[in-house]
ZAMARGU-4260 file (C-alpha; in steps of 0.2 Angstrom, whole numbers, plus 5000, padded with zeros to 4 digits):
<rodrens>
0) 5485/4389/4009 | 5468/4380/4010 | 5470/4373/4027 | 5470/4382/4043 | 5479/4376/4058
5) 5471/4359/4063 | 5475/4349/4079 | 5468/4334/4086 | 5473/4332/4104 | 5476/4315/4112
10) 5462/4319/4124 | 5449/4322/4111 | 5441/4305/4109 | 5431/4310/4093 | 5447/4312/4083
15) 5452/4294/4079 | 5466/4298/4067 | 5475/4314/4062 | 5489/4320/4051 | 5493/4338/4048
20) 5494/4347/4031 | 5491/4363/4021 | 5474/4356/4016 | 5465/4345/4028 | 5452/4332/4022
25) 5439/4325/4034 | 5436/4306/4034 | 5420/4299/4041 | 5423/4280/4043 | 5412/4269/4054
30) 5426/4258/4060 | 5414/4252/4073 | 5396/4246/4068 | 5387/4248/4084 | 5384/4261/4098
35) 5383/4253/4115 | 5367/4254/4125 | 5359/4265/4113 | 5342/4260/4117 | 5344/4265/4135
40) 5352/4282/4131 | 5343/4296/4140 | 5357/4309/4142 | 5368/4317/4128 | 5383/4310/4136
45) 5398/4301/4127 | 5395/4288/4114 | 5403/4271/4116 | 5406/4261/4100 | 5408/4242/4098
50) 5410/4229/4085 | 5426/4233/4075 | 5422/4232/4057 | 5437/4227/4046 | 5429/4233/4030
55) 5427/4251/4035 | 5444/4250/4043 | 5453/4244/4027 | 5443/4258/4018 | 5450/4271/4029
60) 5467/4264/4027 | 5465/4265/4009 | 5461/4284/4010 | 5476/4287/4021 | 5488/4276/4010
65) 5482/4286/3995 | 5485/4303/4004 | 5502/4298/4009 | 5506/4292/3991 | 5501/4309/3984
70) 5511/4318/3997 | 5526/4307/3994 | 5525/4308/3975 | 5525/4327/3974 | 5509/4327/3965
75) 5505/4344/3973 | 5522/4353/3974 | 5524/4363/3990 | 5507/4357/3996 | 5504/4343/4009
80) 5487/4335/4011 | 5482/4331/4029 | 5467/4322/4036 | 5456/4321/4051 | 5446/4305/4054
85) 5431/4302/4065 | 5421/4286/4068 | 5402/4289/4067 | 5399/4271/4072 | 5385/4269/4059
90) 5374/4281/4069 | 5368/4296/4061 | 5367/4307/4076 | 5385/4303/4080 | 5390/4307/4062
95) 5383/4324/4065 | 5393/4326/4081 | 5409/4321/4071 | 5406/4334/4058 | 5403/4347/4071
100) 5419/4343/4079 | 5428/4344/4062 | 5420/4361/4058 | 5424/4369/4075 | 5438/4381/4078
105) 5446/4380/4095 | 5432/4368/4100 | 5419/4381/4095 | 5407/4381/4081 | 5400/4398/4079
110) 5383/4401/4072 | 5380/4415/4060 | 5366/4422/4050 | 5377/4424/4035 | 5389/4410/4034
115) 5398/4418/4019 | 5413/4422/4031 | 5413/4405/4039 | 5430/4396/4039 | 5432/4378/4042
120) 5448/4369/4047 | 5443/4355/4036 | 5441/4359/4017 | 5433/4343/4011 | 5425/4327/4018
125) 5427/4309/4013 | 5413/4297/4018 | 5401/4291/4025 | 5398/4273/4019 | 5380/4272/4022
130) 5366/4284/4015 | 5358/4284/4032 | 5373/4294/4038 | 5378/4303/4023 | 5361/4312/4021
135) 5361/4321/4038 | 5379/4325/4036 | 5377/4332/4018 | 5362/4343/4024 | 5373/4350/4038
140) 5388/4353/4026 | 5377/4362/4014 | 5374/4375/4027 | 5392/4380/4027 | 5396/4376/4009
145) 5409/4363/4014 | 5413/4350/4001 | 5409/4332/4007 | 5419/4319/3998 | 5411/4301/3999
150) 5421/4288/3992 | 5407/4275/3991 | 5402/4263/3977 | 5385/4268/3973 | 5376/4284/3971
155) 5360/4291/3964 | 5359/4304/3951 | 5348/4319/3953 | 5343/4336/3946 | 5352/4352/3945
160) 5369/4355/3954 | 5371/4368/3967 | 5388/4372/3976 | 5386/4362/3993 | 5396/4347/3994
165) 5412/4341/3986 | 5413/4323/3983 | 5401/4309/3989 | 5405/4291/3984 | 5395/4279/3994
170) 5392/4260/3994 | 5379/4248/4001 | 5390/4235/4007 | 5405/4234/4019 | 5418/4231/4006
175) 5417/4249/4002 | 5406/4264/4007 | 5388/4262/4003 | 5379/4279/4003 | 5368/4277/3988
180) 5351/4284/3993 | 5342/4292/3978 | 5339/4308/3989 | 5358/4311/3988 | 5356/4314/3970
185) 5344/4328/3973 | 5356/4343/3969 | 5343/4356/3975 | 5347/4349/3992 | 5365/4341/3990
190) 5371/4352/3976 | 5390/4347/3975 | 5388/4329/3980 | 5400/4319/3969 | 5403/4300/3968
195) 5416/4290/3960 | 5404/4276/3957 | 5387/4275/3948 | 5371/4280/3955 | 5360/4266/3963
200) 5347/4270/3950 | 5358/4260/3939 | 5361/4246/3951 | 5342/4243/3953 | 5341/4243/3934
205) 5355/4230/3933 | 5347/4219/3946 | 5330/4219/3936 | 5339/4215/3920 | 5349/4201/3928
210) 5332/4193/3934 | 5325/4196/3917 | 5340/4188/3909 | 5337/4172/3918 | 5319/4173/3917
215) 5316/4175/3936 | 5300/4184/3936 | 5293/4179/3953 | 5305/4186/3967 | 5305/4192/3985
220) 5313/4208/3991 | 5320/4212/4009 | 5326/4229/4012 | 5330/4241/4027 | 5319/4255/4034
225) 5331/4270/4030 | 5335/4282/4017 | 5344/4269/4007 | 5333/4254/4008 | 5316/4263/4004
230) 5321/4272/3989 | 5331/4257/3982 | 5315/4247/3984 | 5305/4260/3975 | 5318/4261/3961
235) 5318/4242/3959 | 5300/4241/3958 | 5300/4253/3944 | 5313/4244/3934 | 5306/4227/3938
240) 5289/4232/3932 | 5298/4238/3915 | 5306/4220/3914 | 5290/4211/3918 | 5296/4205/3935
245) 5283/4203/3949 | 5287/4204/3968 | 5279/4191/3978 | 5283/4199/3995 | 5292/4214/4002
250) 5299/4213/4019 | 5308/4227/4029 | 5321/4225/4043 | 5327/4239/4055 | 5342/4248/4049
255) 5350/4249/4065 | 5359/4233/4070 | 5356/4237/4089 | 5337/4238/4087 | 5328/4228/4101
260) 5317/4218/4089 | 5329/4215/4075 | 5331/4197/4079 | 5312/4194/4080 | 5310/4203/4063
265) 5324/4192/4056 | 5315/4176/4061 | 5298/4183/4054 | 5307/4187/4037 | 5315/4170/4037
270) 5298/4162/4039 | 5291/4172/4025 | 5304/4167/4013 | 5302/4148/4018 | 5283/4149/4015
275) 5285/4159/3998 | 5285/4151/3981 | 5298/4163/3975 | 5315/4155/3973 | 5324/4171/3970
280) 5326/4184/3985 | 5334/4201/3983 | 5343/4207/3999 | 5345/4226/4000 | 5352/4226/4017
285) 5368/4227/4027 | 5380/4212/4028 | 5377/4209/4047 | 5358/4207/4043 | 5362/4195/4029
290) 5373/4185/4041 | 5358/4184/4054 | 5346/4179/4040 | 5357/4166/4033 | 5359/4158/4050
295) 5340/4156/4051 | 5340/4149/4033 | 5354/4136/4038 | 5344/4130/4052 | 5330/4123/4041
300) 5341/4119/4026 | 5331/4132/4016 | 5340/4136/3999 | 5336/4150/3988 | 5345/4160/3974
305) 5351/4176/3983 | 5353/4192/3974 | 5365/4204/3983 | 5365/4222/3983 | 5383/4230/3982
310) 5382/4233/4001 | 5386/4214/4004 | 5390/4207/3987 | 5409/4206/3992 | 5408/4203/4011
315) 5422/4192/4014 | 5416/4187/4032 | 5400/4181/4024 | 5409/4170/4012 | 5418/4162/4026
320) 5403/4160/4038 | 5399/4142/4044 | 5388/4132/4032 | 5387/4145/4019 | 5386/4132/4006
325) 5369/4127/4012 | 5360/4143/4008 | 5360/4141/3989 | 5367/4151/3975 | 5372/4169/3977
330) 5374/4183/3964 | 5378/4201/3967 | 5383/4217/3958 | 5399/4226/3964 | 5407/4241/3956
335) 5421/4240/3944 | 5436/4238/3955 | 5455/4238/3954 | 5471/4235/3963 | 5479/4249/3973
340) 5498/4248/3970 | 5508/4245/3986 | 5492/4244/3997 | 5496/4225/4001 | 5513/4229/4008
345) 5506/4244/4017 | 5493/4233/4026 | 5506/4220/4030 | 5517/4233/4038 | 5505/4244/4047
350) 5516/4258/4055 | 5510/4275/4062 | 5521/4288/4055 | 5529/4301/4066 | 5518/4316/4069
355) 5502/4306/4064 | 5489/4299/4076 | 5479/4284/4072 | 5469/4276/4086 | 5461/4264/4074
360) 5477/4255/4069 | 5481/4253/4088 | 5464/4246/4091 | 5466/4234/4077 | 5483/4228/4083
365) 5476/4225/4100 | 5462/4215/4093 | 5474/4205/4082 | 5489/4202/4093 | 5483/4204/4111
370) 5480/4187/4119 | 5469/4194/4133 | 5456/4201/4121 | 5450/4186/4111 | 5439/4189/4096
375) 5436/4182/4079 | 5451/4193/4073 | 5463/4187/4086 | 5479/4179/4078 | 5483/4161/4084
380) 5501/4168/4089 | 5494/4182/4099 | 5499/4175/4116 | 5517/4174/4110 | 5517/4193/4106
385) 5526/4204/4118 | 5521/4221/4110 | 5505/4220/4099 | 5509/4238/4092 | 5524/4232/4084
390) 5517/4216/4076 | 5510/4214/4058 | 5504/4200/4047 | 5494/4197/4031 | 5477/4194/4040
395) 5469/4209/4032 | 5473/4204/4014 | 5463/4188/4017 | 5449/4195/4028 | 5444/4209/4016
400) 5443/4210/3997 | 5456/4224/3994 | 5450/4228/3977 | 5434/4235/3984 | 5444/4249/3992
405) 5449/4255/3975 | 5435/4268/3974 | 5443/4277/3989 | 5459/4279/3979 | 5449/4287/3965
410) 5440/4299/3977 | 5456/4305/3985 | 5464/4308/3968 | 5449/4317/3961 | 5451/4330/3975
415) 5470/4331/3972 | 5467/4334/3953 | 5454/4347/3957 | 5467/4356/3969 | 5481/4354/3957
420) 5470/4363/3943 | 5465/4376/3955 | 5482/4380/3960 | 5489/4379/3942 | 5502/4365/3947
425) 5513/4358/3934 | 5528/4346/3935 | 5539/4359/3944 | 5528/4370/3955 | 5511/4376/3960
430) 5511/4394/3954 | 5495/4401/3961 | 5477/4402/3959 | 5473/4413/3944 | 5455/4405/3944
435) 5451/4415/3959 | 5443/4432/3960 | 5453/4447/3955 | 5457/4452/3973 | 5465/4436/3977
440) 5481/4442/3968 | 5497/4432/3968 | 5513/4443/3968 | 5531/4437/3966 | 5534/4440/3984
445) 5549/4428/3989 | 5545/4416/4002 | 5535/4424/4016 | 5537/4442/4009 | 5520/4451/4008
450) 5513/4466/3999 | 5499/4477/4004 | 5485/4480/3992 | 5477/4497/3997 | 5461/4504/3990
455) 5469/4519/3981 | 5475/4516/3964 | 5489/4528/3965 | 5498/4519/3979 | 5500/4503/3969
460) 5516/4499/3960 | 5515/4497/3941 | 5519/4479/3943 | 5505/4476/3955 | 5493/4486/3943
465) 5497/4475/3928 | 5494/4460/3939 | 5477/4466/3944 | 5472/4469/3926 | 5479/4452/3921
470) 5470/4443/3935 | 5454/4452/3931 | 5455/4447/3913 | 5459/4429/3918 | 5444/4429/3929
475) 5431/4437/3918 | 5439/4437/3900 | 5438/4456/3900 | 5452/4469/3903 | 5441/4482/3911
480) 5424/4482/3920 | 5418/4494/3907 | 5422/4482/3893 | 5413/4468/3903 | 5398/4479/3905
485) 5399/4486/3888 | 5405/4503/3894 | 5421/4513/3893 | 5431/4516/3909 | 5449/4516/3916
490) 5455/4498/3917 | 5462/4498/3935 | 5451/4511/3943 | 5435/4502/3938 | 5442/4485/3945
495) 5448/4493/3961 | 5431/4501/3963 | 5422/4485/3960 | 5433/4475/3972 | 5437/4488/3985
500) 5428/4480/3999 | 5438/4465/3997 | 5455/4473/3998 | 5466/4467/4013 | 5483/4461/4017
505) 5487/4445/4009 | 5503/4434/4011 | 5505/4428/3993 | 5512/4410/3991 | 5529/4408/3983
510) 5539/4391/3983 | 5527/4383/3996 | 5527/4398/4008 | 5510/4400/4017 | 5498/4414/4011
515) 5484/4420/4022 | 5468/4422/4013 | 5452/4430/4019 | 5437/4419/4024 | 5428/4425/4008
520) 5443/4419/3999 | 5442/4402/4007 | 5424/4401/4002 | 5428/4406/3984 | 5442/4393/3984
525) 5429/4380/3989 | 5417/4386/3976 | 5430/4384/3963 | 5434/4367/3968 | 5416/4362/3965
530) 5416/4370/3948 | 5432/4361/3943 | 5426/4344/3949 | 5411/4346/3938 | 5422/4347/3923
535) 5436/4337/3929 | 5442/4322/3919 | 5458/4313/3924 | 5467/4297/3921 | 5472/4285/3935
540) 5480/4268/3933 | 5477/4270/3914 | 5458/4272/3917 | 5448/4288/3913 | 5438/4295/3927
545) 5425/4309/3926 | 5409/4315/3934 | 5392/4318/3925 | 5382/4333/3927 | 5375/4326/3943
550) 5392/4322/3951 | 5390/4304/3948 | 5403/4292/3939 | 5395/4281/3925 | 5407/4266/3923
555) 5397/4251/3928 | 5396/4235/3938 | 5403/4218/3939 | 5392/4203/3941 | 5399/4192/3955
560) 5395/4174/3959 | 5399/4166/3975 | 5407/4149/3970 | 5410/4135/3982 | 5428/4132/3987
565) 5428/4119/4001 | 5418/4125/4016 | 5419/4143/4010 | 5414/4154/3995 | 5425/4164/3983
570) 5419/4178/3972 | 5421/4176/3953 | 5416/4189/3940 | 5404/4180/3928 | 5397/4196/3919
575) 5395/4214/3920 | 5383/4229/3917 | 5389/4244/3908 | 5378/4259/3909 | 5382/4265/3892
580) 5376/4248/3884 | 5361/4247/3896 | 5362/4228/3896 | 5368/4214/3906 | 5382/4204/3898
585) 5384/4186/3906 | 5397/4173/3903 | 5386/4158/3906 | 5400/4146/3904 | 5407/4152/3920
590) 5391/4148/3930 | 5391/4130/3937 | 5372/4127/3937 | 5366/4111/3945 | 5362/4099/3932
595) 5367/4112/3919 | 5350/4119/3921 | 5345/4137/3926 | 5334/4137/3941 | 5316/4143/3939
600) 5307/4156/3949 | 5290/4159/3942 | 5272/4161/3948 | 5265/4151/3935 | 5272/4137/3924
605) 5278/4143/3907 | 5266/4143/3893 | 5273/4131/3879 | 5273/4136/3861 | 5255/4135/3854
610) 5248/4144/3869 | 5246/4161/3876 | 5245/4169/3893 | 5228/4172/3901 | 5234/4185/3914
615) 5225/4187/3931 | 5227/4202/3942 | 5246/4199/3944 | 5255/4200/3927 | 5266/4185/3932
620) 5252/4174/3937 | 5242/4167/3923 | 5235/4152/3915 | 5239/4145/3897 | 5226/4144/3884
625) 5228/4137/3866 | 5229/4148/3852 | 5213/4149/3842 | 5212/4144/3824 | 5221/4155/3813
630) 5233/4161/3826 | 5250/4153/3832 | 5264/4156/3845 | 5281/4149/3842 | 5289/4155/3858
635) 5287/4151/3877 | 5277/4162/3887 | 5270/4172/3873 | 5258/4186/3879 | 5247/4184/3864
640) 5246/4173/3849 | 5250/4180/3832 | 5239/4180/3818 | 5243/4170/3803 | 5248/4179/3787
645) 5236/4180/3773 | 5234/4164/3764 | 5240/4154/3779 | 5231/4147/3794 | 5233/4135/3809
650) 5223/4124/3820 | 5220/4127/3839 | 5236/4125/3849 | 5248/4126/3834 | 5265/4133/3834
655) 5266/4138/3815 | 5255/4142/3801 | 5252/4131/3785 | 5247/4137/3768 | 5229/4135/3766
660) 5222/4123/3754 | 5209/4129/3742 | 5194/4118/3740 | 5182/4118/3725 | 5173/4105/3715
665) 5188/4098/3706 | 5186/4089/3690 | 5195/4074/3697 | 5185/4073/3713 | 5172/4059/3716
670) 5157/4070/3717 | 5161/4080/3701 | 5164/4063/3692 | 5147/4057/3697 | 5139/4074/3692
675) 5148/4073/3675 | 5142/4055/3672 | 5124/4060/3677 | 5125/4075/3665 | 5132/4065/3651
680) 5118/4052/3654 | 5105/4066/3654 | 5111/4074/3639 | 5111/4057/3630 | 5094/4054/3636
685) 5089/4070/3628 | 5098/4067/3612 | 5090/4050/3612 | 5073/4057/3615 | 5075/4070/3602
690) 5080/4057/3589 | 5064/4047/3594 | 5053/4062/3592 | 5060/4066/3575 | 5059/4048/3569
695) 5041/4047/3575 | 5036/4064/3573 | 5020/4058/3563 | 5015/4047/3579 | 4999/4055/3586
700) 5006/4055/3603 | 5022/4065/3597 | 5015/4075/3583 | 5004/4086/3593 | 5018/4091/3606
705) 5033/4090/3595 | 5039/4108/3595 | 5035/4110/3613 | 5044/4094/3617 | 5059/4100/3607
710) 5059/4117/3617 | 5058/4107/3633 | 5073/4097/3628 | 5083/4112/3623 | 5079/4120/3640
715) 5085/4104/3649 | 5101/4104/3639 | 5105/4122/3644 | 5101/4117/3662 | 5113/4103/3661
720) 5126/4114/3654 | 5124/4125/3669 | 5127/4110/3680 | 5144/4108/3671 | 5149/4126/3675
725) 5147/4122/3694 | 5163/4111/3692 | 5181/4117/3692 | 5189/4132/3699 | 5176/4146/3699
730) 5177/4164/3694 | 5165/4178/3692 | 5160/4175/3674 | 5157/4156/3677 | 5147/4160/3693
735) 5136/4172/3683 | 5134/4159/3669 | 5130/4144/3679 | 5115/4153/3688 | 5109/4161/3672
740) 5110/4145/3662 | 5100/4136/3675 | 5088/4149/3677 | 5084/4152/3659 | 5085/4134/3654
745) 5074/4127/3667 | 5062/4142/3665 | 5060/4138/3647 | 5057/4119/3651 | 5044/4123/3665
750) 5036/4136/3653 | 5033/4123/3640 | 5025/4112/3653 | 5014/4126/3658 | 5009/4128/3640
755) 5004/4110/3639 | 4995/4111/3656 | 4985/4126/3649 | 4981/4117/3633 | 4975/4102/3642
760) 4965/4113/3655 | 4956/4122/3640 | 4952/4105/3632 | 4944/4099/3649 | 4933/4114/3648
765) 4924/4107/3633 | 4908/4104/3643 | 4906/4123/3643 | 4908/4129/3625 | 4907/4147/3630
770) 4921/4146/3643 | 4931/4136/3631 | 4930/4149/3618 | 4935/4162/3630 | 4950/4152/3637
775) 4956/4148/3619 | 4960/4167/3618 | 4974/4164/3630 | 4980/4148/3621 | 4995/4156/3613
780) 5009/4144/3616 | 5024/4154/3609 | 5018/4170/3616 | 5017/4162/3633 | 5034/4154/3631
785) 5041/4171/3626 | 5034/4181/3640 | 5038/4169/3653 | 5056/4166/3648 | 5058/4185/3645
790) 5053/4188/3663 | 5066/4176/3669 | 5079/4184/3658 | 5075/4202/3665 | 5076/4195/3683
795) 5093/4188/3679 | 5099/4204/3671 | 5093/4215/3686 | 5102/4202/3697 | 5118/4202/3688
800) 5118/4221/3687 | 5113/4227/3704 | 5118/4212/3715 | 5131/4203/3705 | 5137/4186/3710
805) 5156/4183/3713 | 5169/4172/3721 | 5172/4171/3739 | 5185/4161/3749 | 5178/4156/3766
810) 5186/4144/3779 | 5179/4127/3778 | 5169/4120/3793 | 5173/4102/3790 | 5190/4102/3782
815) 5204/4110/3793 | 5216/4122/3785 | 5205/4123/3770 | 5197/4138/3761 | 5181/4135/3751
820) 5181/4144/3735 | 5163/4146/3731 | 5152/4157/3721 | 5142/4169/3730 | 5124/4173/3726
825) 5126/4192/3728 | 5126/4202/3744 | 5107/4202/3747 | 5101/4185/3739 | 5087/4195/3732
830) 5091/4190/3714 | 5094/4172/3718 | 5078/4171/3728 | 5068/4180/3714 | 5074/4168/3701
835) 5070/4152/3711 | 5054/4159/3717 | 5049/4163/3699 | 5052/4145/3694 | 5043/4138/3709
840) 5028/4149/3705 | 5028/4142/3687 | 5029/4125/3694 | 5015/4127/3706 | 5004/4134/3693
845) 5008/4119/3681 | 5004/4108/3695 | 4987/4116/3699 | 4982/4116/3681 | 4987/4098/3678
850) 4979/4093/3695 | 4963/4102/3690 | 4962/4093/3673 | 4967/4076/3680 | 4969/4064/3666
855) 4982/4053/3658 | 4989/4067/3649 | 4992/4078/3665 | 5000/4064/3675 | 5018/4068/3669
860) 5015/4087/3673 | 5009/4083/3691 | 5023/4071/3695 | 5037/4081/3687 | 5032/4097/3696
865) 5030/4087/3712 | 5048/4081/3710 | 5055/4098/3706 | 5046/4106/3721 | 5051/4093/3733
870) 5069/4093/3728 | 5070/4112/3730 | 5060/4112/3746 | 5074/4100/3753 | 5087/4110/3745
875) 5082/4127/3753 | 5086/4122/3772 | 5103/4114/3768 | 5107/4129/3756 | 5104/4141/3770
880) 5113/4132/3784 | 5128/4124/3775 | 5138/4137/3765 | 5151/4125/3759 | 5138/4112/3753
885) 5128/4125/3743 | 5135/4121/3726 | 5133/4102/3729 | 5115/4104/3735 | 5111/4115/3720
890) 5118/4103/3708 | 5109/4089/3715 | 5092/4098/3715 | 5095/4103/3697 | 5099/4085/3692
895) 5084/4079/3701 | 5073/4092/3693 | 5080/4088/3675 | 5079/4069/3677 | 5061/4072/3684
900) 5056/4080/3668 | 5065/4067/3657 | 5057/4052/3665 | 5040/4059/3668 | 5037/4068/3651
905) 5049/4059/3638 | 5052/4042/3644 | 5033/4036/3644 | 5032/4042/3626 | 5048/4033/3621
910) 5041/4017/3629 | 5024/4020/3621 | 5031/4024/3604 | 5043/4010/3604 | 5030/3998/3611
915) 5018/4002/3597 | 5031/4000/3584 | 5035/3983/3591 | 5017/3977/3592 | 5014/3984/3575
920) 5028/3975/3568 | 5022/3959/3576 | 5005/3961/3569 | 5012/3964/3552 | 5023/3949/3552
925) 5008/3938/3556 | 4999/3931/3540 | 4981/3936/3537 | 4970/3923/3529 | 4956/3931/3520
930) 4940/3920/3518 | 4938/3913/3500 | 4921/3904/3502 | 4911/3918/3511 | 4918/3933/3501
935) 4905/3944/3492 | 4916/3945/3476 | 4919/3927/3476 | 4938/3931/3476 | 4950/3923/3488
940) 4968/3929/3492 | 4981/3927/3504 | 4992/3941/3511 | 5010/3936/3513 | 5020/3943/3526
945) 5033/3949/3514 | 5020/3959/3505 | 5015/3967/3521 | 5033/3972/3526 | 5034/3981/3509
950) 5020/3992/3513 | 5027/4009/3519 | 5026/4014/3537 | 5015/4029/3532 | 5002/4017/3527
955) 5000/4012/3545 | 5000/4030/3551 | 4985/4041/3554 | 4986/4057/3544 | 4985/4074/3554
960) 4969/4078/3545 | 4962/4061/3549 | 4968/4061/3567 | 4960/4077/3570 | 4943/4069/3567
965) 4945/4056/3581 | 4946/4055/3599 | 4965/4052/3603 | 4961/4047/3621 | 4951/4032/3614
970) 4964/4028/3601 | 4974/4013/3607 | 4987/4007/3595 | 4985/3989/3601 | 4967/3989/3596
975) 4970/3996/3578 | 4963/3985/3565 | 4961/3988/3547 | 4943/3985/3547 | 4936/3996/3561
980) 4937/4015/3565 | 4927/4025/3576 | 4916/4039/3569 | 4922/4056/3568 | 4918/4069/3582
985) 4909/4085/3578 | 4921/4099/3573 | 4919/4110/3588 | 4925/4095/3599 | 4941/4091/3590
990) 4957/4095/3600 | 4969/4107/3592 | 4987/4102/3589 | 5001/4111/3599
</rodrens>
C-alpha cells in the first residue's frame, strides 16, 4: 500500500538490518561511533566503522521490538510494517550515503527537476541520534518530501511548519538519540520534523534554573563544535543571563571523536577547569568525550560539580568507569522515561526472525561470546561457547539503561497511529484512505480485483459515480466543484474534469490485498501523514502524547543525580522540570550533600544582610558595601538596599528599620528644666523689682523712671513667656508665638532703654542751650516707644504672612534614629533676620547714645546692650551651622539678654534703694543730742529714737517739686542731713522727669 518492494541483499554492506513489509521505515542508528582512518581518507571508497556502541544498538533494538509488537498485535489490520536500517557511524557524510541508499530504487537514485513524481521505497525515517547527522539528513529528505522520524530525546522548537520530514526525535546522549540542534526546529528548513521529546531550548532553560536553584552563579561550560553544541551554548547563555548566572569560561571540543587533536584539546580543557574558580562545570558533549575528560580530572584528583546534558546524563558505562567517585558530584537532566513491556525478555533472547536480516545482532554476539575477539563487552564464559550466535545473556540489561529507549517506542507508535488514522483502521479492518484526494478512490473490489476509472463520465457505473461524489465530499466538504467555488455545475462532471489528469488504473485495497497507487498518490499519502501527525494525540501505556505546532513534544525532564554505590555510580531521580510549570522541582532530602551543605560556586563571597552589591564589569563579581543610613537589606546578596518606610530609619549596615524617635525640648529633660528654673527666677526678679519700684516710687532714683521701668519689666516678662513656648512639642501656632513674643517683648524693653538713653543724651547737651532746646523736641518717650514697637510688630506681621514659620522634622546629626522636631524660621529667613537686625540696631543705637554721654546713669545701658550684642553675636554662627541646636542657642541668648537687662538696670537700683533705706533707718535709730547751753533760744531738748521712728517716711523723702530744684547727681542719701541742703539750680538747668 505505502511500501514499494524493498530488498536488502546480503552483499549490500550499507544495509545492516532489514525486514520486509507493506510500509517500510528507515532506521538511522550509529551502532558504531567511529570511522576508521577518516583523517587519511583521500578517495570516496568504502567506509569502515569501528567502536561498537551499545547504547545506539539497544535503541535500534527498541525500534525493531516495537515494530514487531505492532505487527504481532494487529494494530494495523492487514498491514505489516517493515524496516531498513543503516549505520552512519556518527559521521554526517556517511549518514547522507545511508539515506541515498534507502531512497534509491534498484540501486539508482534518479534526479528530477520536479520531484513530485518521485517514489521512495522508504516512507519514513527514524533517527539519527545526533544533530550533526540529523541536519544534513533532514535537508536531503526535504528535497523529496520524505518524512524523517527521529526518536531522540531532545529537540528544538521553531517557526512555521512545512511538509518536509515526518518525525524527528533526537538526544544528546548515548542512552537515546540526541539530535537537538535549534536549527532542526526551523520549520522553514525542516518543515515536518517531529520529536517525541522536548526541544533543547527547554533543556538549557532547565539547566539554568537548576543552577539558580542552588545559587551556582559562577560556572564553566564545555561544548562541542557542531550544530548541536554551538546553538546549545548560545541558548544556555541566554537563559543563564536571565537567571543571573555568569560563565567564567567557555571551551569547545572537536565533535568528531577521531579528530587528530582531540586528546590535546581534552588536556587543555582539563587544565582550564583546574585553574578556574568555578566549582560547577556544564558539559554539553558526547559521553566518550566526558570519559576522556574525567580521566584527566582523576589524574590530579580534581573534583567539581558536573552538570550533564541529556547526551550523557544516563551513560551507564561512565557510571562504571574506574575511579568515577573521585570526580565529584554529577547532576543531569534526562527525558521522562518508561519501561518497554517485554523488552528485557527480548534482549535476553535475541533471535533474528526468519526472513529478517540483522548484522548488528550478529556483530554484538561475536563481541560478547567470541573468545578470540576480546573486548570490554566480552563475556567471561565466551571461551566455553561453541556457537556465539545461539548464545544469550542479560548483559545488555545492566550495561545500558533500558528506560532511555522508551522514546523510540513512542516514535514508532506515533507513526503507526498516523497510518492507522490515514487508513481509517478500526478494531476489525483498515477500510481505506478517504482522506486522500478524490481520485484515490477505493472500491469494493474483492481481494485483487481491480476497476478502471476512465476519463469519460458515461463509462462509469452508478456505484462508482456515487463513490467519486462521496470521496470528493469527504475530501473538500462539498458535493460539487461548483458548490465549492460558489457556482452551479453537475456534481460528477465537474469532479471528473477537475481530476481528469490524475485518472489511471488503480488496484484498490480490500482485506489486505495490495493496491497500486500512482507516484502522486504516494506523495499525497506522505503529505497526509504529516498533517495527521500535527494534530495527532494518542495514548500509550496510560500516558497521553502529542506534538505542538512545531512538531515537538512538551512533557519535561527528570533531574538525575549519580549517587555512589561502591566503586560505581547509580542514577537516582531527585527532581524534575515540567515545561508547563516552568520551574525546577527538587527533593533535597534525596541529595546526600557532604556535611549537609550545598557546595558554593560564586565569583564573589555572598553579601550578608545589611549590605548591597557593588557590581563590577561582570554581574556576578562584586564587592559588598554597607547600606547607608535610612536603608536596609534583610537578604543575602541583595542587589540594592531598600529604603526604610516613612517614620522608620536605620543605621549603616542594618538589616531592619526601627521606628524613629522624635526629639524636641521635652518638659522633663534636663535643659528645659534648667530653662524653666531660669525663667521662673527671672520672672520672680521682675516681680520683686516691680514691687520694690512700687513701694519706693517716691525715691528720686526710681520716681523719674518709674513708668519706663515698668514697661521694661513688662517687655521682659513677655520675652520670658516666649522662652517657655520654646519648650514642649512644637506646632505652627506655638512656633509663631515664641518668635513674636520674644521680638515684641524685647523690642519694647530695648525701646525703653533707648528712651532713657535719648533723655540722658539731651541732658548732657546742657552746655549748649540751643541744641538742647532743639533736641528736646524729640524727647517724646511714649511716642518713641509706640513707633519703635509698632515697627517691630509690622515686621512680625509681614514675616508671619509672607514667610510663615512652621514645624519640620529633620534627621538628627548627633542622635541616631532620631528626628528633630524643630520650628522653622520660614523658607527664606528674611523675616527672622529682619526682626533680630532691628533689635540689634536699637541696641547699637542705645549703646552709642549711652557711650556718648558717659556717666553713672548711662553705665547700665552700655553694659546691658554690650551683653545683648555679645550674646547674639555668639548665637548667630551656632544658629547657622547647628540646625538641631537652634532652639537651645536662641533660648540661651534670650535668657542672657533678659538677665543682662535685669542685673544692669534693676539690680543696682534695688541695692541702692534698699541700702539707702537701711542707712536711713540706722541714722534715725541713733539719738540726736541737741545742745542746751549754746542754743539761741535757750531751750534744750532731746530727740528720742521712738519719736523719730514715729515720723512718717514721707517726712524723709524729697518731694518731686523740691527734687526738681536740685542736682540729683550730687544728691547722696548717705550725706543727707537735716541741716544742710544745696542751693537750687536755675530753672533752665533742671532735669525733666521721665
